[in-house]
Kinemage of the C-alpha trace (Angstrom):
@kinemage 1
@onewidth
@group {chain A} dominant
@subgroup {mainchain}
@vectorlist {calphas} color= white
{ca met a 1} P -6.789 15.892 -5.290
{ca pro a 2} L -3.977 14.669 -7.545
{ca asp a 3} L -1.768 12.588 -5.290
{ca his a 4} L 1.322 14.671 -6.090
{ca met a 5} L -0.456 17.600 -4.414
{ca ala a 6} L -1.100 15.567 -1.255
{ca thr a 7} L 0.410 16.597 2.079
{ca leu a 8} L 2.561 13.918 3.686
{ca leu a 9} L 3.822 13.815 7.251
{ca leu a 10} L 7.191 12.080 7.578
{ca val a 11} L 8.473 11.032 10.991
{ca glu a 12} L 12.192 10.261 10.791
{ca gly a 13} L 15.324 10.352 12.944
{ca arg a 14} L 18.044 12.972 12.860
{ca gly a 15} L 20.973 10.625 12.227
{ca ile a 16} L 23.216 10.488 9.202
{ca gly a 17} L 21.419 8.929 6.256
{ca ser a 18} L 17.973 9.321 7.791
{ca gln a 19} L 16.977 11.916 5.181
{ca thr a 20} L 16.785 9.392 2.360
{ca leu a 21} L 13.011 9.128 2.481
{ca ser a 22} L 12.422 12.871 2.707
{ca glu a 23} L 14.573 13.434 -0.367
{ca ala a 24} L 12.619 10.829 -2.341
{ca leu a 25} L 9.248 12.263 -1.310
{ca gln a 26} L 10.238 15.834 -2.083
{ca lys a 27} L 11.597 14.775 -5.463
{ca ala a 28} L 8.256 13.086 -6.191
{ca gly a 29} L 6.520 16.441 -5.707
{ca tyr a 30} L 4.598 15.869 -2.485
{ca his a 31} L 3.985 18.626 0.045
{ca leu a 32} L 6.095 17.320 2.896
{ca lys a 33} L 6.331 18.064 6.610
{ca val a 34} L 9.202 16.368 8.450
{ca val a 35} L 9.231 15.900 12.228
{ca his a 36} L 11.593 13.921 14.422
{ca thr a 37} L 9.511 12.671 17.347
{ca gly a 38} L 6.194 10.926 17.837
{ca lys a 39} L 5.017 13.816 20.013
{ca ala a 40} L 5.733 16.351 17.273
{ca ala a 41} L 4.011 14.129 14.728
{ca leu a 42} L 0.879 13.910 16.849
{ca gln a 43} L 0.783 17.687 17.434
{ca trp a 44} L 1.334 18.604 13.785
{ca gly a 45} L -0.977 15.859 12.543
{ca glu a 46} L -3.889 16.968 14.701
{ca glu a 47} L -3.458 20.584 13.594
{ca his a 48} L -2.977 20.024 9.874
{ca gln a 49} L -4.564 16.628 9.063
{ca pro a 50} L -2.068 15.209 6.518
{ca asp a 51} L -3.224 12.936 3.701
{ca leu a 52} L -0.733 10.223 4.672
{ca val a 53} L 1.898 9.501 7.328
{ca val a 54} L 5.234 7.758 6.802
{ca phe a 55} L 6.750 6.648 10.111
{ca asp a 56} L 10.380 5.731 9.458
{ca ala a 57} L 11.030 3.765 12.636
{ca ala a 58} L 14.157 2.349 11.002
{ca ser a 59} L 15.859 5.726 11.484
{ca met a 60} L 14.731 6.122 15.105
{ca arg a 61} L 15.607 4.621 18.467
{ca ser a 62} L 12.344 2.710 18.936
{ca asn a 63} L 10.028 0.812 16.609
{ca gly a 64} L 7.441 3.590 16.926
{ca ala a 65} L 4.502 1.244 17.528
{ca arg a 66} L 3.127 3.319 20.399
{ca ser a 67} L 3.412 6.579 18.466
{ca cys a 68} L 1.767 4.998 15.422
{ca arg a 69} L -1.160 3.861 17.537
{ca arg a 70} L -1.592 7.387 18.871
{ca leu a 71} L -1.538 8.771 15.339
{ca arg a 72} L -4.119 6.182 14.298
{ca arg a 73} L -6.453 7.285 17.093
{ca ala a 74} L -5.969 10.976 16.345
{ca leu a 75} L -6.049 10.861 12.541
{ca asp a 76} L -8.692 8.177 12.143
{ca asp a 77} L -8.658 7.068 8.480
{ca thr a 78} L -5.354 8.695 7.481
{ca pro a 79} L -3.133 5.990 5.917
{ca ile a 80} L 0.076 5.185 7.803
{ca ile a 81} L 3.172 3.500 6.389
{ca his a 82} L 5.529 2.048 9.006
{ca thr a 83} L 9.120 1.143 8.150
{ca arg a 84} L 11.494 -1.016 10.193
{ca pro a 85} L 15.168 -2.029 10.071
{ca ala a 86} L 16.218 -5.102 8.127
{ca gly a 87} L 15.709 -8.285 10.092
{ca glu a 88} L 13.385 -6.763 12.686
{ca ala a 89} L 10.068 -8.563 13.213
{ca glu a 90} L 6.963 -6.825 11.929
{ca asp a 91} L 4.992 -5.273 14.800
{ca arg a 92} L 1.323 -5.218 13.820
{ca ser a 93} L 0.463 -3.479 17.080
{ca ala a 94} L 1.537 -0.253 15.352
{ca glu a 95} L -1.823 -0.413 13.500
{ca ala a 96} L -0.304 0.894 10.278
{ca asp a 97} L -1.810 0.243 6.855
{ca val a 98} L 1.443 -0.849 5.224
{ca tyr a 99} L 4.661 -2.213 6.735
{ca leu a 100} L 7.970 -1.983 4.880
{ca glu a 101} L 11.304 -3.498 5.824
{ca his a 102} L 14.529 -1.725 4.885
{ca pro a 103} L 16.150 -1.738 2.434
{ca phe a 104} L 13.506 -0.866 -0.148
{ca thr a 105} L 13.573 1.280 -3.262
{ca ser a 106} L 12.058 4.734 -3.543
{ca arg a 107} L 9.803 3.356 -6.250
{ca lys a 108} L 8.406 0.743 -3.875
{ca leu a 109} L 7.578 3.411 -1.295
{ca leu a 110} L 6.003 5.697 -3.893
{ca asn a 111} L 3.895 2.828 -5.238
{ca arg a 112} L 2.548 2.192 -1.736
{ca ile a 113} L 1.775 5.862 -1.246
{ca his a 114} L 0.036 6.125 -4.611
{ca ala a 115} L -2.122 3.075 -3.824
{ca leu a 116} L -3.124 4.416 -0.389
{ca leu a 117} L -3.946 8.002 -1.313
{ca pro a 118} L -7.418 8.939 -2.566
{ca ala a 119} L -7.504 8.906 -6.337
{ca asp a 120} L -8.017 12.055 -8.383
{ca asp a 121} L -11.690 12.511 -9.294
{ca asn a 122} L -10.582 14.326 -12.436
{ca asp a 123} L -8.494 11.338 -13.501
{ca asp a 124} L -11.281 8.740 -13.281
{ca gln a 125} L -9.881 7.768 -9.852
{ca thr a 126} L -7.044 5.954 -11.550
{ca val a 127} L -4.524 3.692 -9.816
{ca arg a 128} L -1.666 2.268 -11.874
{ca cys a 129} L 0.545 -0.637 -10.924
{ca gly a 130} L 2.852 -1.987 -13.613
{ca glu a 131} L 0.733 -2.874 -16.638
{ca leu a 132} L -2.471 -2.803 -14.568
{ca thr a 133} L -4.730 0.258 -14.461
{ca leu a 134} L -7.590 0.286 -11.950
{ca tyr a 135} L -10.384 2.829 -12.489
{ca leu a 136} L -12.098 3.123 -9.130
{ca ser a 137} L -14.953 5.365 -10.223
{ca lys a 138} L -16.359 2.885 -12.775
{ca pro a 139} L -14.995 0.439 -11.435
{ca ser a 140} L -12.956 -1.393 -14.063
{ca val a 141} L -9.482 -2.734 -14.790
{ca glu a 142} L -7.302 -2.498 -17.882
{ca val a 143} L -4.189 -4.543 -18.675
{ca ser a 144} L -1.538 -3.152 -21.031
{ca gly a 145} L -4.044 -0.775 -22.627
{ca gln a 146} L -6.099 -3.637 -24.074
{ca gly a 147} L -9.509 -2.374 -23.005
{ca glu a 148} L -11.376 -2.011 -19.741
{ca lys a 149} L -13.161 -4.857 -18.000
{ca arg a 150} L -15.821 -4.224 -15.396
{ca leu a 151} L -15.262 -5.184 -11.770
{ca thr a 152} L -17.708 -6.056 -9.016
{ca pro a 153} L -17.274 -4.143 -5.740
{ca lys a 154} L -15.631 -7.158 -4.087
{ca leu a 155} L -13.249 -7.728 -6.996
{ca thr a 156} L -12.344 -4.045 -6.811
{ca gln a 157} L -11.474 -4.365 -3.123
{ca leu a 158} L -9.509 -7.544 -3.812
{ca leu a 159} L -7.467 -5.913 -6.563
{ca gln a 160} L -6.821 -2.857 -4.388
{ca glu a 161} L -5.406 -5.151 -1.701
{ca phe a 162} L -2.987 -6.729 -4.154
{ca ile a 163} L -2.016 -3.376 -5.680
{ca ser a 164} L -1.192 -2.112 -2.186
{ca his a 165} L 1.330 -4.962 -1.859
{ca pro a 166} L 2.929 -5.508 -5.285
{ca asn a 167} L 5.556 -8.253 -5.445
{ca glu a 168} L 4.734 -9.290 -1.897
{ca ile a 169} L 3.072 -12.480 -0.704
{ca val a 170} L -0.439 -11.718 0.527
{ca ser a 171} L -1.818 -14.481 2.720
{ca arg a 172} L -5.305 -15.891 2.469
{ca arg a 173} L -5.904 -14.793 6.047
{ca gln a 174} L -4.930 -11.209 5.184
{ca leu a 175} L -7.326 -11.212 2.231
{ca met a 176} L -10.177 -12.575 4.321
{ca gln a 177} L -9.512 -9.966 7.020
{ca asn a 178} L -9.088 -6.941 4.762
{ca val a 179} L -11.569 -7.722 1.975
{ca trp a 180} L -14.226 -9.882 3.644
{ca lys a 181} L -13.728 -8.425 7.142
{ca thr a 182} L -13.539 -11.796 8.887
{ca asp a 183} L -10.856 -13.757 10.716
{ca tyr a 184} L -12.471 -17.058 9.734
{ca val a 185} L -10.391 -18.961 7.201
{ca gly a 186} L -11.890 -22.400 7.639
{ca asp a 187} L -13.803 -22.102 4.372
{ca thr a 188} L -12.221 -19.894 1.709
{ca arg a 189} L -14.185 -21.114 -1.293
{ca thr a 190} L -15.506 -17.586 -1.828
{ca leu a 191} L -11.931 -16.325 -2.019
{ca asp a 192} L -10.995 -19.109 -4.431
{ca val a 193} L -13.855 -18.147 -6.725
{ca his a 194} L -12.901 -14.470 -6.695
{ca ile a 195} L -9.262 -15.275 -7.430
{ca arg a 196} L -10.419 -17.307 -10.434
{ca trp a 197} L -12.647 -14.464 -11.633
{ca met a 198} L -9.788 -11.989 -11.185
{ca arg a 199} L -7.459 -14.112 -13.285
{ca glu a 200} L -10.082 -14.395 -15.992
{ca leu a 201} L -10.079 -10.596 -16.163
{ca ile a 202} L -6.375 -9.784 -15.996
{ca glu a 203} L -4.499 -12.838 -17.266
{ca glu a 204} L -3.804 -13.709 -20.879
{ca asp a 205} L -4.039 -17.373 -19.863
{ca pro a 206} L -5.924 -17.743 -16.545
{ca ala a 207} L -4.818 -21.381 -16.278
{ca ser a 208} L -1.172 -20.266 -16.309
{ca pro a 209} L -1.186 -16.901 -14.503
{ca lys a 210} L 1.730 -14.530 -14.898
{ca leu a 211} L 0.417 -11.569 -12.887
{ca leu a 212} L -1.595 -13.044 -10.002
{ca arg a 213} L 0.402 -16.067 -8.942
{ca thr a 214} L -0.211 -18.658 -6.244
{ca val a 215} L 2.538 -19.168 -3.675
{ca arg a 216} L 1.799 -22.661 -2.415
{ca gly a 217} L 1.128 -22.798 1.299
{ca gln a 218} L 1.475 -19.028 1.726
{ca gly a 219} L -1.003 -17.106 -0.415
{ca tyr a 220} L -0.776 -15.046 -3.595
{ca ile a 221} L 1.530 -12.487 -5.151
{ca leu a 222} L 0.825 -9.757 -7.697
{ca ala a 223} L 3.984 -9.964 -9.817
{ca ile a 224} L 4.891 -6.541 -11.217
{ca pro a 225} L 8.125 -6.300 -13.278
{ca ser a 226} L 10.677 -3.739 -12.143
{ca glu a 227} L 11.687 -0.837 -14.346
{ca asp a 228} L 14.537 -2.892 -15.833
{ca gly a 229} L 12.061 -5.610 -16.805
{ca arg a 230} L 13.079 -8.163 -14.188
């Protein structure tokens, strides 16, 4: 389905200012169900099977890790985005797909949602991120409308991982876990080769990358300019 027709389940608190996310999601055109407790989220989720869950723990009294785990068990492959207050440590035990720390822009949240939702079969399963366009059904990638370039299955998965985390450092360990399904990072030559191939496809000058940059000692970052060009 087109992602703007997707049904989202938003779990948020009742306090003043906690409706910020619901307003942004409704404005974006999603079908939205808002609940205020983990118990209500689990009940509604099991009955209606949403396409994606946003758990705004930042607006609630707890970090929601336990409730997120219950939703993960009940909803299986449904993507979950977990938000937390500024300065609070990321709790991976929540088993979410994406973790966001407040404050973040509505655009950042919507980009994450768009990347996580199933693509529209009638739109060539297209995912856009800045000047990058990923066509999942082919699969291929296009940069700034300059023609499509074919992708191998592994390169497709690698690019999806970066698109899910634009302007964020993605560690080598995270890439090995999520793309190659291994915790072993003692030999990452395969990753190095795929990063080189990716740059050859998407960079104007692969030797001096502007999009897929190395962050020494930490990993890589897919640099996507903001709407004001910065």
